[in-house]
C-alpha positions in Angstrom: 0.0 0.0 0.0 1.5 3.4 -1.0 1.8 6.0 1.7 -0.4 8.4 -0.1 -4.2 8.5 0.6 -6.6 6.7 -1.7 -10.0 8.2 -2.4 -12.4 6.7 -4.9 -16.1 7.4 -4.7 -17.4 6.8 -1.1 -14.2 4.9 -0.2 -11.4 6.8 1.5 -8.1 5.2 2.8 -6.0 7.1 5.2 -2.6 5.3 5.2 -1.2 7.7 7.7 -3.7 6.9 10.4 -4.4 3.3 9.3 -8.0 4.0 8.8 -10.7 3.4 6.2 -13.7 5.5 5.7 -16.8 4.6 3.7 -19.1 7.5 2.9 -16.9 9.9 4.9 -13.4 11.3 4.9 -13.8 12.2 8.6 -12.8 8.9 10.0 -10.9 7.5 13.0 -12.6 9.8 15.6 -12.0 7.0 18.1 -8.2 7.8 17.9 -7.5 4.1 17.5 -4.4 2.8 15.8 -6.5 1.3 13.1 -10.2 1.8 12.2 -13.0 1.3 9.7 -15.6 4.1 9.6 -19.1 3.6 8.0 -21.2 6.7 7.3 -24.7 7.2 6.0 -26.0 10.6 5.0 -29.4 9.6 6.4 -31.0 6.4 7.7 -28.7 3.7 9.1 -25.1 2.9 8.5 -24.4 -0.8 9.0 -21.7 -3.4 8.7 -23.5 -6.4 7.2 -22.6 -10.0 7.8 -23.3 -12.8 5.2 -22.7 -16.5 5.3 -22.5 -18.5 2.1 -23.5 -15.2 0.5 -26.7 -15.3 2.6 -27.5 -12.2 4.7 -27.1 -13.2 8.4 -27.1 -9.9 10.4 -25.5 -6.5 10.9 -24.0 -4.0 13.2 -25.9 -0.7 12.6 -26.2 2.9 13.7 -28.9 5.5 13.1 -27.0 8.4 14.6 -28.6 7.9 18.0 -29.2 4.2 18.4 -26.8 1.2 18.0 -27.9 -2.2 16.8 -26.3 -5.6 16.9 -28.6 -7.8 14.9 -28.9 -11.5 14.2 -31.3 -11.7 11.3 -31.6 -15.5 11.6 -33.6 -17.7 14.1 -30.5 -18.2 16.2 -28.8 -16.9 19.3 -26.4 -14.0 20.0 -23.3 -14.5 22.2 -20.8 -12.1 23.8 -17.3 -13.4 24.5 -14.2 -12.4 26.5 -11.0 -14.4 26.7 -12.5 -16.7 24.0 -15.2 -17.7 26.5 -18.9 -16.9 26.1 -20.0 -14.6 28.9 -23.6 -13.7 27.8 -26.0 -15.6 25.6 -29.2 -14.2 24.1 -31.6 -16.8 22.6 -33.8 -16.3 19.6 -36.8 -16.0 22.0 -35.2 -13.2 23.9 -34.1 -15.1 27.0 -30.7 -14.0 28.4 -28.1 -16.2 30.1 -25.1 -14.8 31.9 -22.4 -17.4 32.6 -24.4 -20.0 30.6 -25.1 -20.8 27.0 -28.3 -22.6 27.9 -30.5 -20.1 29.7 -33.9 -21.2 31.1 -36.7 -21.3 28.6 -39.2 -20.1 31.2 -37.2 -17.2 32.6 -36.0 -14.0 30.8 -32.8 -13.9 32.8 -30.6 -16.8 33.9 -27.4 -16.4 36.0 -25.0 -19.2 36.4 -21.7 -19.4 38.3 -19.0 -21.9 39.1 -17.5 -20.1 42.2 -18.8 -20.3 45.7 -21.0 -17.2 45.3 -22.7 -15.7 42.3 -25.4 -13.2 41.6 -26.2 -9.5 41.1 -24.4 -6.7 42.9 -26.1 -3.3 43.3 -23.9 -0.2 43.6 -24.5 3.5 44.1 -21.7 6.0 43.3 -19.2 3.1 43.5 -20.4 1.8 46.9 -22.2 -1.5 47.1 -25.7 -1.0 48.6 -27.1 -4.5 48.0 -26.9 -7.9 46.3 -28.8 -10.9 45.3 -26.6 -14.0 45.5 -26.7 -17.8 45.4 -24.4 -19.7 47.6 -22.7 -22.6 45.9 -23.1 -26.0 47.4 -26.0 -25.1 49.6 -28.7 -23.9 47.3 -29.3 -20.8 49.6 -30.4 -17.6 48.0 -29.5 -14.3 49.7 -31.0 -10.9 49.3 -28.9 -8.3 51.1 -29.6 -4.7 51.8 -26.3 -3.3 52.9 -24.8 0.2 52.7 -23.2 2.9 54.7 -26.6 3.8 56.0 -27.0 1.7 59.2 -30.8 2.0 59.0 -31.2 0.4 55.6 -34.1 -2.0 55.2 -35.2 -4.6 52.7 -38.5 -3.4 51.3 -41.2 -5.2 49.2 -43.6 -3.0 47.3 -46.6 -3.4 44.9 -48.6 -1.1 42.6 -45.4 0.7 41.6 -44.5 2.2 44.9 -46.9 1.0 47.6 -44.9 -0.5 50.4 -46.3 -3.8 51.7 -43.5 -5.3 53.9 -40.1 -4.5 55.1 -37.3 -6.2 57.1 -35.4 -3.4 58.9 -31.8 -3.4 60.0 -32.8 -4.7 63.4 -34.3 -7.9 62.0 -37.9 -6.8 62.6 -40.6 -7.7 60.0 -43.1 -5.0 59.4 -46.2 -5.7 57.3 -48.4 -2.8 56.3 -46.5 -0.4 58.5 -43.0 1.2 58.7 -43.1 1.9 62.4 -41.2 -0.3 64.9 -43.1 1.3 67.9 -45.3 -1.3 69.6 -48.9 -1.3 68.4 -51.1 -0.2 71.4 -54.4 1.0 69.9 -56.9 -0.3 67.4 -56.5 2.8 65.2 -53.0 1.7 64.2 -52.5 -0.4 61.1 -50.2 -3.3 60.1 -48.5 -6.2 61.9 -45.1 -6.4 63.6 -42.9 -9.4 64.2 -40.0 -8.4 66.4 -36.5 -9.9 66.5 -37.2 -11.1 70.1 -40.1 -13.2 69.0 -42.9 -10.7 69.9 -45.8 -10.4 67.5 -48.2 -7.4 67.5 -51.1 -6.2 65.3 -53.9 -3.7 65.6 -56.6 -5.8 63.9 -58.8 -8.4 65.6 -57.9 -11.2 65.5 -54.1 -10.7 65.4 -53.5 -14.2 63.8 -55.4 -17.0 62.1 -54.5 -20.6 62.4 -56.6 -23.0 60.3 -56.2 -26.8 60.3 -57.9 -28.5 57.4 -60.0 -31.7 57.5 -58.8 -33.7 60.4 -58.6 -33.0 64.2 -55.2 -32.6 65.8 -52.5 -30.1 66.6 -52.8 -26.5 65.3 -49.9 -24.9 67.1 -47.0 -26.5 68.9 -44.8 -24.9 71.5 -41.2 -25.9 72.3 -38.4 -25.1 74.8 -34.9 -25.7 73.6 -36.3 -28.0 71.0 -38.5 -30.1 73.3 -42.3 -30.0 73.1 -43.8 -28.3 76.1 -47.4 -28.0 74.9 -49.8 -27.4 72.0 -53.1 -26.0 71.0 -55.3 -28.1 68.8 -58.8 -29.1 67.6 -61.1 -32.0 68.6 -64.6 -32.5 67.4 -64.9 -28.8 66.4 -63.6 -27.6 69.8 -60.4 -26.2 71.2 -57.9 -28.3 73.1 -54.9 -27.1 75.0 -52.2 -28.7 77.2 -49.3 -31.1 77.1 -49.2 -34.9 77.1 -51.9 -36.5 79.2 -52.7 -33.2 80.9 -55.0 -31.3 78.6 -58.3 -29.6 78.5 -61.1 -29.8 75.9 -63.4 -26.8 75.8 -66.9 -28.0 74.8 -68.8 -24.9 73.9 -72.1 -26.6 73.1 -72.8 -27.4 76.7 -70.3 -24.9 78.3 -68.2 -27.7 79.7 -64.5 -28.4 80.1 -63.2 -32.0 79.8 -59.8 -33.6 80.6 -58.1 -34.8 77.4 -54.9 -36.5 76.4 -53.2 -34.1 74.0 -50.9 -36.8 72.4 -53.8 -39.2 71.6 -56.5 -36.4 71.3 -58.9 -38.6 73.4 -60.8 -38.0 76.6 -59.4 -39.2 80.0 -61.4 -40.1 83.1 -60.2 -40.0 86.7 -56.5 -39.5 85.8 -55.9 -35.7 86.1 -55.3 -34.1 89.5 -56.1 -30.4 90.1 -53.3 -29.0 92.3 -50.9 -30.7 94.7 -50.4 -30.9 98.5 -47.6 -28.4 98.2 -48.9 -26.5 95.2 -52.5 -25.5 95.9 -55.1 -23.3 94.4 -56.5 -20.6 96.7 -60.3 -20.1 96.3 -62.9 -21.9 94.2 -66.1 -20.1 93.4 -69.0 -22.4 92.3 -72.6 -21.6 91.6 -73.5 -25.3 91.4 -72.3 -28.4 93.2 -69.3 -30.8 93.5 -69.5 -34.6 92.9 -67.2 -36.3 95.4 -66.3 -40.0 95.1 -68.9 -40.7 92.4 -71.2 -39.2 89.8 -74.7 -40.0 91.3 -77.0 -37.5 93.0 -76.0 -38.9 96.4 -72.4 -37.8 95.7 -73.3 -34.2 95.0 -72.2 -31.5 97.4 -74.1 -28.4 96.4 -73.9 -26.3 99.7 -71.3 -25.4 102.2 -72.0 -22.5 104.5 -70.9 -21.3 107.9 -72.7 -18.5 109.8 -74.5 -17.3 112.8 -78.2 -17.1 113.8 -80.3 -15.7 116.7 -82.6 -18.3 118.4 -86.1 -17.3 119.6 -87.7 -19.2 122.5 -91.5 -19.6 122.4 -94.1 -21.4 124.7 -97.4 -21.2 122.8 -97.2 -17.5 121.9 -94.8 -14.9 120.6 -91.0 -14.9 121.2 -90.1 -14.4 124.9 -87.8 -11.6 125.9 -84.1 -12.6 126.4 -81.1 -11.1 128.1 -78.7 -12.8 125.7 -78.8 -15.3 122.9 -76.5 -16.6 120.2 -76.2 -19.4 117.6 -73.8 -20.8 115.0 -74.2 -23.3 112.2 -72.1 -25.2 109.6 -74.0 -26.5 106.7 -72.6 -29.2 104.4 -75.0 -30.3 101.6 -78.3 -31.3 103.2 -76.9 -31.6 106.7 -76.4 -28.8 109.2 -74.6 -28.9 112.5 -75.7 -26.1 114.8 -75.7 -24.9 118.4 -77.6 -22.2 120.3 -77.8 -20.5 123.7 -80.7 -18.5 125.1 -80.9 -16.8 128.5 -83.4 -14.5 130.3 -83.4 -13.1 133.8 -85.8 -10.3 133.2 -89.0 -11.8 134.6 -90.3 -14.0 131.9 -93.7 -15.5 132.7 -95.5 -18.4 130.8 -98.7 -20.3 131.2 -100.6 -23.2 129.6 -99.6 -26.7 128.4 -97.7 -25.8 125.3 -94.2 -27.2 124.8 -91.1 -25.0 124.8 -89.8 -24.4 121.2 -86.8 -22.8 119.6 -87.6 -20.9 116.4 -85.9 -18.7 113.8 -83.8 -21.6 112.6 -81.3 -20.7 109.8 -82.8 -23.3 107.5 -86.0 -25.3 107.1 -85.4 -28.8 108.5 -87.0 -32.2 107.8 -89.9 -32.7 110.2 -89.5 -36.2 111.6 -89.2 -37.9 115.0 -85.6 -39.0 114.4 -84.4 -35.5 113.5 -83.3 -33.8 116.7 -80.4 -32.3 118.6 -79.4 -32.8 122.2 -80.4 -30.4 124.9 -77.8 -28.7 127.1 -78.6 -26.0 129.6 -82.3 -26.3 130.8 -83.2 -23.7 133.4 -86.8 -23.0 134.4 -87.9 -20.9 137.4 -84.3 -20.5 138.3 -83.8 -24.3 138.6 -81.3 -26.2 136.4 -82.6 -29.4 135.0 -80.2 -30.3 132.2 -78.1 -32.6 134.3 -81.0 -34.5 135.9 -82.6 -36.1 132.9 -81.9 -36.3 129.1 -83.5 -33.6 126.9 -83.7 -33.2 123.2 -84.9 -30.6 120.7 -86.9 -32.5 118.1 -87.9 -31.3 114.6 -91.7 -31.7 114.7 -92.1 -29.0 112.1 -89.7 -27.6 109.5 -89.5 -24.2 111.2 -88.9 -25.0 114.8 -87.6 -27.6 117.3 -89.7 -28.8 120.3 -88.2 -29.6 123.7 -88.7 -33.2 124.9 -87.9 -34.2 128.6 -89.4 -34.1 132.1 -89.7 -30.3 132.1 -90.9 -30.0 128.4 -94.0 -28.1 129.3 -93.1 -26.6 132.7 -94.0 -22.9 132.9 -91.8 -20.2 134.4 -92.8 -17.3 136.6 -89.7 -16.3 138.5 -86.0 -16.6 138.5 -83.9 -17.1 135.3 -84.8 -19.1 132.2 -82.0 -20.8 130.2 -81.9 -23.1 127.2 -79.2 -24.4 124.9 -78.7 -27.2 122.4 -76.2 -28.7 119.9 -76.3 -31.3 117.2 -76.8 -32.2 113.6 -80.1 -31.9 111.7 -81.1 -33.2 108.3 -82.5 -30.7 105.8 -83.5 -33.0 103.0 -86.9 -34.4 102.1 
């Protein structure tokens, strides 16, 4: 090639700068050591490629846009160091690090090192990455930057935040606040790094077991099961092992249940312990002790005081002092009383002495009585001279039986007492 320039029609050869121009004499603007310049006055300038004299593709430029075109139904590969680094299939799927990208994904990344993925940078500083760890199958999405408060945020609808994981490991759904939800007007749900879950809505969480009965939620301590919540016959169960409860809402009842087998138990669960006791038990009904029949039901236990009235055929007699106590267990009551008068009580007639104003109605029968104690009439004590009893001849009073059962008083003191057990049933 002579050292002089060659120019023939649209072809221009610059031997000094080792450049060739087609359609232009202003070539080698890249300042390279050798160049070929294509120029079109309008439209597209292109370097066409043919194979067996058949058009295969081109590298083109329209002045603003650049094109690398494979005109055939084939792929396009980019190479460095004689190795393909990026592969574009005829259907538009891209593979980086592979010549066989997935047919169902637009982008496939493949690597042979321990880690591979996508690095995200801002002004030269890495702010995040999506990587796959070789040998484990783990996928990592990292949000990391010089900003210690950076979060991983998921959004929908082109900008509406739905969930974030903040730098402290807290998961926030529907909210960006890490302040504990305390009112129903707040929105969103929060899962804190320490295991605490909070939400403003009611209910806070749904757990739905499908089809069969069994465990819904299991609780563990250091990997060992300590209890569970489950479902049985449409009801809630809670407990651990053979110590569980079944809440039967149809009849408002609670049953003992074996959590492991999800079956009822009978007579195997103890409430409390001699050294670990409950304090008070409030019942509006009864307790069945030692059996399940009506005879085993204890439906009343009461301790209290009462004021006895003494009668002898008329109204209550005046007293100087009187007192009484009782202890009721079921249909049985143990009671005692004391009545005394030294204020000139006078009686007449053949009526028996009676004690009235009983704390309960009693069964009227000959065998239902209590023993007499102090018996003093007209200032004379008789209780030690012969047996006396106060017998339930009616449901509202006890009648005195003994040698002085109808003796009247007109002077001196009058004194009565009694103690024993009465039956209240029918």
